[in-house]
C-alpha positions in Angstrom: 41.2 180.2 48.1 43.5 179.8 51.6 46.2 177.8 51.5 45.3 174.4 53.2 47.7 172.2 54.7 47.0 168.8 56.0 49.6 165.9 57.8 49.5 162.7 55.6 50.0 159.9 58.0 50.9 156.5 56.6 51.0 153.1 57.5 48.4 151.5 60.8 47.6 153.1 63.4 48.1 151.7 67.4 44.8 152.8 68.6 42.2 150.7 71.5 39.9 148.6 69.8 36.4 147.4 71.0 34.6 144.1 70.3 31.5 142.0 70.4 32.4 138.7 72.0 29.0 136.6 72.1 28.4 132.8 72.2 26.6 129.9 73.5 26.1 129.2 76.8 29.6 127.6 79.2 32.3 127.9 76.5 34.2 130.1 78.4 33.6 133.9 77.1 34.1 135.6 80.0 37.4 133.7 80.6 38.4 134.5 76.9 38.1 137.9 78.0 39.9 137.2 81.3 42.9 137.2 79.3 42.8 140.4 77.8 45.7 143.1 78.2 45.0 144.2 82.0 41.1 143.2 82.4 38.8 145.4 84.7 35.7 143.6 84.6 32.3 145.6 84.7 30.1 142.2 86.1 26.5 143.3 85.4 26.1 139.1 85.8 27.6 137.7 88.5 29.2 135.1 86.3 33.0 135.8 87.5 32.9 134.7 90.8 35.6 131.8 89.6 37.9 133.8 87.6 40.9 135.1 89.3 39.7 139.0 87.9 39.7 142.1 89.3 35.6 143.2 89.0 33.6 145.9 90.2 29.6 144.6 90.7 27.2 146.3 88.9 23.4 146.3 90.1 21.6 149.4 88.5 21.6 151.0 85.3 22.7 154.4 87.3 25.9 152.1 88.3 26.8 150.9 84.8 26.7 154.5 83.2 28.9 156.1 86.4 31.1 153.1 85.9 32.2 153.6 82.1 32.9 157.2 83.2 35.0 156.3 86.4 36.7 153.4 84.1 38.5 155.7 82.1 40.3 156.9 84.6 41.3 153.6 85.9 44.7 151.5 85.5 43.0 149.3 83.1 43.9 148.4 79.3 40.8 146.2 78.7 37.3 146.8 80.2 35.1 144.2 80.0 31.2 144.3 79.8 29.8 141.2 81.5 27.6 140.7 80.2 25.3 142.4 77.1 21.6 140.6 78.6 22.3 141.5 82.0 23.2 145.1 80.5 19.6 144.9 78.5 18.4 143.7 81.5 19.4 146.8 83.7 18.6 149.6 81.0 15.0 148.0 80.7 14.6 148.5 84.5 15.9 151.8 84.3 13.4 152.3 81.3 10.6 151.2 83.1 11.3 152.8 86.6 12.6 156.5 84.9 9.0 156.5 82.9 6.3 154.6 85.6 5.6 152.1 82.9 4.9 148.5 84.1 6.1 146.7 80.8 7.9 148.1 77.8 4.3 147.5 76.3 2.4 149.8 78.0 3.1 153.2 75.9 2.0 151.1 72.9 3.2 151.4 68.9 6.6 150.6 70.0 7.5 153.5 72.3 9.0 151.6 74.9 11.6 149.7 72.7 12.4 152.6 71.4 13.3 154.2 74.4 15.3 151.3 75.4 17.2 151.5 72.2 18.2 155.5 73.0 19.2 154.1 76.4 21.5 151.1 74.9 23.0 153.9 72.8 24.1 156.2 75.8 25.6 152.7 77.2 27.4 152.2 73.8 28.4 156.1 73.4 30.1 155.5 77.1 31.9 152.4 75.4 33.5 155.0 73.0 33.9 157.7 75.7 36.4 154.1 76.9 38.0 153.6 73.9 38.8 157.5 73.3 40.3 157.3 76.7 42.7 154.6 76.1 40.7 151.5 76.9 40.3 148.1 74.9 36.8 147.4 75.5 35.3 144.1 74.7 31.7 143.5 75.9 30.2 139.7 76.5 27.2 138.6 75.1 25.1 135.5 75.4 24.0 134.0 71.9 20.8 131.9 70.7 19.3 130.5 67.8 16.4 132.2 65.9 14.5 131.7 62.2 16.4 133.8 59.9 14.5 135.0 56.7 16.6 135.5 53.7 15.4 138.0 51.3 18.0 135.9 48.9 16.0 132.8 48.9 15.3 130.2 51.8 15.1 130.6 55.6 17.1 129.1 58.2 18.2 128.9 61.6 21.3 130.8 62.5 22.9 132.4 66.1 22.3 135.7 66.8 23.0 137.7 70.3 20.3 137.7 72.9 19.5 141.1 73.0 16.4 142.8 71.5 16.3 142.4 67.4 16.9 146.2 67.2 19.7 146.3 69.2 21.9 144.0 67.6 22.7 146.2 64.9 23.7 149.1 67.3 26.4 146.4 69.0 28.0 145.4 65.8 28.1 149.4 64.6 29.7 150.4 67.7 32.2 147.8 67.8 35.8 147.1 65.5 35.3 143.5 65.8 31.9 141.1 66.7 33.2 137.6 67.7 31.1 134.6 67.8 32.5 131.6 70.0 31.3 128.1 70.3 32.3 124.8 71.4 35.3 123.1 68.5 33.3 120.9 66.6 34.4 118.3 63.9 32.0 115.8 62.3 33.4 112.2 61.4 31.5 108.9 60.1 30.3 106.6 62.8 31.8 103.2 63.0 28.6 101.4 61.6 29.1 104.9 58.8 25.2 105.2 59.5 25.8 108.4 61.0 28.3 111.7 62.2 29.6 112.2 65.3 30.5 115.3 67.1 34.4 115.4 68.3 36.9 118.3 68.9 38.3 119.8 72.1 38.1 123.3 73.5 36.5 126.2 71.4 36.7 128.3 67.8 35.9 131.7 67.7 34.3 132.8 64.1 35.4 136.7 63.0 34.0 137.1 59.9 30.1 136.9 57.9 28.6 133.9 57.5 24.9 132.6 57.4 25.2 131.2 60.5 25.6 133.4 62.8 26.8 137.5 63.0 30.5 137.9 62.9 33.2 141.0 61.1 36.3 141.9 62.4 39.0 145.7 61.2 42.0 143.4 62.1 42.0 141.1 58.8 41.6 138.3 61.4 42.1 134.4 60.1 38.1 133.7 59.5 38.4 131.0 62.2 40.6 131.2 65.5 40.7 127.7 67.4 41.2 128.5 71.0 42.9 125.1 73.0 41.2 124.1 76.0 44.0 125.5 78.8 43.7 123.5 81.9 45.2 124.7 85.1 48.9 125.4 85.2 49.1 125.9 81.4 50.0 129.1 79.7 48.0 130.0 77.0 49.9 131.0 73.8 47.0 131.4 71.5 45.6 134.8 72.5 42.8 135.8 70.3 43.7 139.5 71.8 47.3 139.6 71.0 45.7 139.8 66.9 43.7 143.1 67.8 46.1 145.0 66.1 
C-alpha cells in the first residue's frame, strides 16, 4: 500500500457563512440583513427602497441565475437575496414558461412541483457558488402559520417559511443557519389580573429548533437574540452577524 500523507488542521476555521432569515411581516428582516458586512442586495421583491443599501433589481428567473454568477465577482462581503417568496414566484414563472404549462398542476402527478424543486436546487447551487467564492449569503424569507401534525403527539400550529412545503427542507439543508425573527414579546398580568398583556420593544431572533418554528445554527449562537429597536442616528451595537464565526 502506498504511503499517504494528510495535513492536520486544528481549531475553528473562519469561512464565509450562509443564513436563511425569515419571520413575520414588517418586523425588519431586510433592515437586519442590511447590517451584515458590506451587503449587496438582490431585490426580487421591491422592498428595499427605504433602505440605504446597494441593490440590483431582479425581475426574472434568468436575471436571478445570472446575478448569482455576477455577484461572486463584485466588491461585496455579503449577498442578500430578498426574498425567498419572491424567488419562488420567479422560479415558478420560469418553470411554466420553459415548459409551456398554464400552472404547476397541469402535468399531473406532482411533476410540476418536482420541476420547481429542481429550479430551487439550481438556485441553492448558486448560493453555494457565492459562498465558495468568499461571499456570505443571506436569504430573507417570510413566515406563515400552518398546522403541524406531530407524529409523536398532538398537532399544533407553528411558523414555517412561506415557500412550497418541499422546498423548506432544501433551504434548511443548504445554509449554516436558519433564523426566525418576530416581535419581542413579554407577557404580563393586566391590572385586573384577568388577562395577559403582550409588551416588548424591538425584535427577537430564534436560532435553535423549537416546536414553534424551524431554526438551526452551526455557530453555537444563543438560542434567543434580542434585536433592539434602532432609531435614526443611533448605532447598532448588538449585531447578530458579528457572532457568525
